VMD Tcl script that draws the C-alpha trace (Angstrom):
set ca {
  {-14.10 -12.42 17.51}
  {-12.37 -9.73 16.38}
  {-14.07 -6.58 16.52}
  {-12.92 -3.90 14.03}
  {-13.61 -0.49 13.77}
  {-13.03 1.93 10.55}
  {-11.25 5.05 10.38}
  {-13.03 7.07 7.47}
  {-15.63 6.22 5.05}
  {-13.00 6.02 1.95}
  {-14.16 4.06 -0.88}
  {-11.65 1.58 -0.49}
  {-13.23 0.23 2.42}
  {-15.49 -1.49 0.74}
  {-13.14 -4.02 -1.19}
  {-10.82 -3.74 1.39}
  {-12.43 -4.47 4.65}
  {-16.27 -4.71 4.06}
  {-16.55 -7.65 1.22}
  {-13.12 -9.65 2.51}
  {-14.86 -9.49 6.49}
  {-18.23 -10.60 4.75}
  {-16.72 -14.01 4.58}
  {-15.57 -14.98 7.50}
  {-17.23 -15.44 10.61}
  {-14.07 -14.52 13.15}
  {-14.24 -10.68 12.27}
  {-16.91 -7.93 12.59}
  {-17.03 -4.11 11.68}
  {-18.63 -2.99 14.56}
  {-18.05 0.90 14.14}
  {-17.01 3.73 12.00}
  {-15.69 6.92 12.46}
  {-15.87 10.38 10.27}
  {-15.22 13.78 10.87}
  {-18.90 13.90 10.02}
  {-21.28 12.84 12.10}
  {-24.04 13.04 9.32}
  {-21.99 11.13 7.12}
  {-20.60 8.62 9.79}
  {-24.53 7.82 10.76}
  {-24.69 7.60 6.37}
  {-22.78 5.11 6.04}
  {-23.46 3.27 9.16}
  {-26.98 3.11 7.79}
  {-26.15 1.98 4.53}
  {-23.16 -0.84 5.07}
  {-25.35 -2.03 8.17}
  {-22.43 -0.98 10.82}
  {-24.31 -0.85 14.41}
  {-22.23 2.44 15.69}
  {-21.02 5.37 14.02}
  {-18.80 8.26 15.61}
  {-18.50 11.76 14.36}
  {-14.87 11.63 15.38}
  {-12.10 9.71 15.00}
  {-10.69 10.24 18.76}
  {-14.19 8.72 19.92}
  {-14.14 5.62 18.40}
  {-10.76 4.71 19.52}
  {-12.19 5.61 23.15}
  {-14.30 2.84 22.54}
  {-13.45 -0.34 24.59}
  {-15.11 -2.74 22.38}
  {-13.20 -2.05 19.55}
  {-10.19 -4.62 18.97}
  {-8.74 -2.99 16.22}
  {-9.07 -0.09 13.31}
  {-8.53 -0.04 9.61}
  {-7.26 3.09 8.98}
  {-8.14 4.52 5.32}
  {-7.85 8.37 5.76}
  {-6.07 10.22 3.23}
  {-1.66 9.75 2.93}
  {-1.24 12.68 5.56}
  {-3.28 11.77 8.71}
  {-1.97 8.10 8.22}
  {0.54 8.26 11.12}
  {-1.35 10.67 13.71}
  {-3.93 8.00 13.83}
  {-1.83 4.87 13.56}
  {0.26 6.47 17.03}
  {-3.53 7.39 18.31}
  {-4.67 4.04 17.36}
  {-1.93 1.83 19.11}
  {-1.60 4.17 22.55}
  {-5.52 3.24 23.11}
  {-4.14 -0.45 22.65}
  {-5.79 -1.33 19.51}
  {-4.55 -3.48 16.74}
  {-4.08 -1.36 13.37}
  {-4.24 -1.85 9.37}
  {-3.61 0.91 7.77}
  {-3.43 1.81 4.52}
  {-0.49 2.40 2.32}
  {2.13 3.86 2.61}
  {1.43 4.16 6.11}
  {5.04 6.57 7.25}
  {6.29 9.27 4.80}
  {8.98 8.53 7.19}
  {12.02 6.24 8.06}
  {12.01 7.76 11.65}
  {8.21 7.87 11.55}
  {7.89 4.31 10.45}
  {10.69 3.43 13.47}
  {8.66 5.36 16.02}
  {5.46 3.18 15.36}
  {6.95 -0.05 15.03}
  {8.47 0.51 18.38}
  {5.58 1.68 19.91}
  {3.52 -1.26 18.67}
  {6.50 -3.78 20.43}
  {5.98 -2.04 23.54}
  {2.44 -2.44 23.64}
  {1.99 -5.67 22.36}
  {0.02 -4.83 19.27}
  {0.11 -5.90 15.51}
  {0.68 -2.68 13.00}
  {0.19 -3.88 9.29}
  {0.81 -2.02 6.28}
  {-2.03 -2.76 3.87}
  {0.29 -3.59 1.12}
  {-2.61 -6.07 0.05}
  {-0.91 -6.85 -3.47}
  {2.41 -8.79 -1.50}
  {-0.55 -11.32 0.60}
  {-1.45 -13.20 -3.01}
  {0.05 -16.47 -2.70}
  {2.03 -16.34 -6.78}
  {3.05 -12.83 -5.53}
  {4.17 -13.70 -2.44}
  {6.30 -17.00 -4.47}
  {7.86 -14.71 -6.30}
  {8.93 -12.62 -4.50}
  {10.39 -15.96 -2.29}
  {11.69 -17.23 -4.48}
  {13.71 -14.38 -6.30}
  {14.97 -13.34 -3.03}
  {16.38 -16.71 -2.84}
  {17.91 -16.09 -5.86}
  {15.87 -17.68 -8.92}
  {17.03 -15.15 -11.29}
  {20.95 -15.14 -9.70}
  {21.54 -12.02 -8.88}
  {19.10 -9.27 -10.12}
  {20.87 -6.95 -12.61}
  {17.82 -4.89 -13.71}
  {14.33 -3.92 -12.46}
  {11.52 -2.08 -14.34}
  {7.84 -1.52 -12.80}
  {4.52 0.44 -14.05}
  {1.61 1.05 -12.40}
  {-0.60 3.49 -14.06}
  {-4.75 3.41 -13.60}
  {-6.76 6.14 -15.16}
  {-7.18 9.67 -14.88}
  {-8.94 10.69 -11.62}
  {-12.10 13.12 -11.66}
  {-11.30 16.53 -11.39}
  {-11.49 17.81 -7.47}
  {-10.27 13.58 -6.24}
  {-7.69 14.23 -3.01}
  {-5.09 12.08 -5.53}
  {-4.47 15.66 -6.52}
  {-4.04 16.87 -3.26}
  {-0.63 17.97 -2.45}
  {-0.87 18.73 1.29}
  {-3.06 16.15 1.81}
  {0.00 13.39 -0.08}
  {-1.80 12.82 -3.17}
  {-0.24 12.45 -6.41}
  {1.47 8.80 -8.54}
  {4.63 9.02 -6.38}
  {2.77 8.14 -3.07}
  {-0.29 6.53 -4.59}
  {1.29 4.28 -7.27}
  {4.76 4.21 -6.47}
  {4.89 2.96 -2.56}
  {3.64 -1.09 -4.39}
  {7.09 0.06 -6.72}
  {8.91 0.74 -4.64}
  {7.62 -1.81 -2.45}
  {8.30 -4.68 -4.92}
  {11.75 -3.85 -5.69}
  {13.00 -3.15 -1.93}
  {11.81 -6.95 -1.52}
  {13.21 -8.56 -4.35}
  {16.57 -7.11 -3.70}
  {16.50 -6.77 -0.07}
  {19.19 -4.66 -0.04}
  {19.88 -1.34 1.21}
  {18.80 1.08 -1.68}
  {18.25 4.67 -2.54}
  {16.06 6.82 -4.51}
  {18.66 8.84 -6.89}
  {16.65 10.54 -8.96}
  {12.77 11.30 -9.20}
  {11.17 13.26 -12.05}
  {7.05 14.31 -12.21}
  {4.64 16.04 -14.41}
  {1.89 17.80 -13.15}
  {-1.24 19.82 -13.92}
  {-0.14 23.03 -12.50}
  {2.45 23.71 -9.59}
  {-0.51 23.57 -7.12}
  {-1.62 19.58 -8.09}
  {0.38 16.78 -6.73}
  {2.06 14.62 -9.72}
  {-0.26 13.16 -12.51}
  {2.68 10.63 -13.42}
  {6.56 10.35 -11.86}
  {9.69 8.44 -13.16}
  {12.57 6.92 -11.07}
  {15.50 5.13 -10.59}
  {17.26 3.57 -7.71}
  {20.69 2.76 -6.78}
  {22.44 -0.16 -4.48}
  {25.11 0.39 -1.94}
  {27.18 -1.64 -5.65}
  {25.87 1.79 -7.58}
  {23.57 -0.17 -9.47}
  {21.18 1.76 -11.19}
  {18.86 -0.16 -13.80}
  {16.05 -0.24 -10.67}
  {13.42 1.61 -12.24}
  {9.79 2.93 -11.78}
  {6.74 4.84 -13.33}
  {3.76 5.73 -12.19}
  {1.22 7.40 -13.89}
  {-2.65 8.66 -13.33}
  {-2.85 8.89 -17.14}
  {-4.05 5.59 -18.41}
  {-6.95 4.07 -20.33}
  {-7.23 0.97 -17.16}
  {-5.32 -0.38 -14.61}
  {-1.98 -1.28 -15.59}
  {0.70 -2.79 -14.48}
  {3.60 -5.11 -14.43}
  {7.57 -5.84 -13.38}
  {10.41 -6.98 -15.67}
  {13.33 -8.52 -13.98}
  {16.90 -9.32 -15.33}
  {19.05 -11.64 -13.43}
  {22.02 -13.58 -14.01}
  {20.47 -16.76 -14.57}
  {17.60 -15.82 -16.34}
  {14.62 -13.47 -16.66}
  {10.85 -12.94 -15.16}
  {8.05 -10.70 -16.89}
  {4.51 -10.12 -14.44}
  {1.78 -8.87 -15.65}
  {-0.87 -7.74 -13.28}
  {1.63 -7.83 -10.27}
  {-0.09 -5.21 -8.53}
  {-3.57 -6.55 -8.98}
  {-3.67 -10.05 -9.85}
  {-6.72 -10.82 -9.32}
  {-10.44 -9.93 -10.87}
  {-14.08 -9.85 -10.34}
  {-15.56 -11.82 -12.85}
  {-19.48 -13.16 -12.72}
  {-19.30 -12.17 -9.15}
  {-16.66 -14.82 -8.82}
  {-13.00 -13.87 -8.38}
  {-10.01 -15.20 -10.67}
  {-6.26 -15.12 -11.07}
  {-5.65 -12.33 -14.48}
  {-1.81 -12.47 -13.29}
  {0.85 -13.33 -15.98}
  {4.02 -14.74 -15.95}
  {6.99 -14.96 -19.04}
  {10.22 -16.07 -18.17}
  {13.13 -18.40 -19.12}
  {13.31 -20.07 -15.21}
  {10.03 -19.67 -13.38}
  {7.20 -22.16 -14.40}
  {3.75 -20.75 -14.12}
  {2.33 -24.28 -13.45}
  {4.52 -24.31 -10.73}
  {2.75 -21.54 -8.49}
  {-0.74 -21.56 -6.61}
  {-3.87 -20.89 -8.17}
  {-7.57 -18.84 -6.86}
  {-9.42 -21.70 -6.34}
  {-11.26 -20.42 -3.69}
  {-11.76 -17.09 -5.66}
  {-10.02 -15.04 -3.24}
  {-9.15 -11.20 -3.83}
  {-6.03 -9.45 -2.44}
  {-7.89 -8.10 0.53}
  {-8.95 -11.16 1.41}
  {-5.68 -13.10 1.37}
  {-4.72 -9.87 3.61}
  {-7.06 -10.14 6.27}
  {-6.02 -13.41 6.52}
  {-2.74 -12.99 7.27}
  {-3.44 -10.61 9.55}
  {-6.46 -12.51 11.68}
  {-3.60 -15.51 11.49}
  {-1.06 -13.21 13.22}
  {-3.82 -11.78 16.07}
  {-4.87 -15.95 16.78}
  {-1.07 -16.86 16.95}
  {-0.29 -14.08 19.30}
  {2.67 -13.14 16.73}
  {2.65 -9.27 17.09}
  {5.60 -8.71 14.35}
  {4.94 -5.70 13.27}
  {4.13 -5.98 9.03}
  {5.68 -3.04 7.78}
  {8.72 -2.50 6.42}
  {10.81 0.27 7.54}
  {13.20 0.87 4.34}
  {10.12 1.15 2.21}
  {9.09 4.47 4.36}
  {12.96 5.28 3.66}
  {12.48 5.14 -0.03}
  {8.81 6.74 0.32}
  {10.50 9.73 2.26}
  {13.16 10.13 -0.58}
  {10.77 10.56 -3.18}
  {8.92 13.11 -1.31}
  {11.91 15.27 -0.79}
  {12.87 14.65 -4.51}
  {9.42 16.04 -5.55}
  {7.86 18.05 -3.20}
  {9.36 22.10 -2.83}
  {11.19 23.10 -0.30}
  {8.90 25.41 1.58}
  {11.15 26.96 4.19}
  {14.17 28.71 2.42}
  {15.86 25.64 1.34}
  {17.83 25.87 -2.41}
  {16.12 22.65 -4.15}
  {14.50 23.04 -7.10}
  {11.50 20.52 -7.84}
  {11.76 18.51 -10.57}
  {9.03 19.37 -12.61}
  {7.75 19.01 -16.03}
  {3.84 20.59 -16.57}
  {1.22 18.41 -18.51}
  {0.84 20.07 -21.75}
}
mol new
graphics top color blue
foreach p $ca { graphics top sphere $p radius 0.5 }
foreach p [lrange $ca 0 end-1] q [lrange $ca 1 end] { graphics top cylinder $p $q radius 0.2 }
display resetview
């Protein structure tokens, strides 16, 4: 039995950990931590979690905790991943787990040195169909990939939502763009750099509500595009890929599973002149992407395979995007690319 501790009481905990764990008999949520003891206690009582702590550090000192799930705001990911590893805990951290390439490399190195599993919770990529698509694109199913466009949009968060807070590394680029960049980097599987990112904000003090950018390869191509927004009417995601051998359009790529009558069904749709949807696995067990993610984590633990399930190339692209979309704070000359919302 693997005992998990949850660091933070974020809403994502229910879908990402509590529900998947409830379906398994080899993992248990033993404790939760908040920066408020009262909040941790209330959360633990409602969610039937045995132990609670009024600080993240206290939870990490608990010798009964084998692994932690970190769902704090983005700005707290790196320090608490590091502390968890130093306290000999396996780590599943929400995306994006690191805002810089160097910190990603440091954490990967630390996890390897401690013999611990470090995994970024890029849940969509663990869905069997998505995983097979990525693998086949890497293997050249579409030939050489020439153009990619990905989009991910969600309904407007309520006023005061932490996703608007720039000091917490909020914004559509960080919260949604990380999916687009992760997918593009993985299917191309070549060195990439962010060439340009433009953002829209409600005001200069808020994080971006929309971002549009493009990436270039070492060959100088500039047709690898992404768009993210907090202004959609509903959850909306898709990817369009053009290769020398054909094309592929994937609807619901970043949200391939939906709930229906208390069960989960695949909603991912594939249109292609090369791929055949019938060749891909169906969701016969009615699992969510978070179920597949936890299964991957647990299988690695059981096999003793602690190869980090993170990609430092992804962190490098995030770092480049932050440099292009955030204001300079210490005398630099670069101006933020900004389109104020009307």
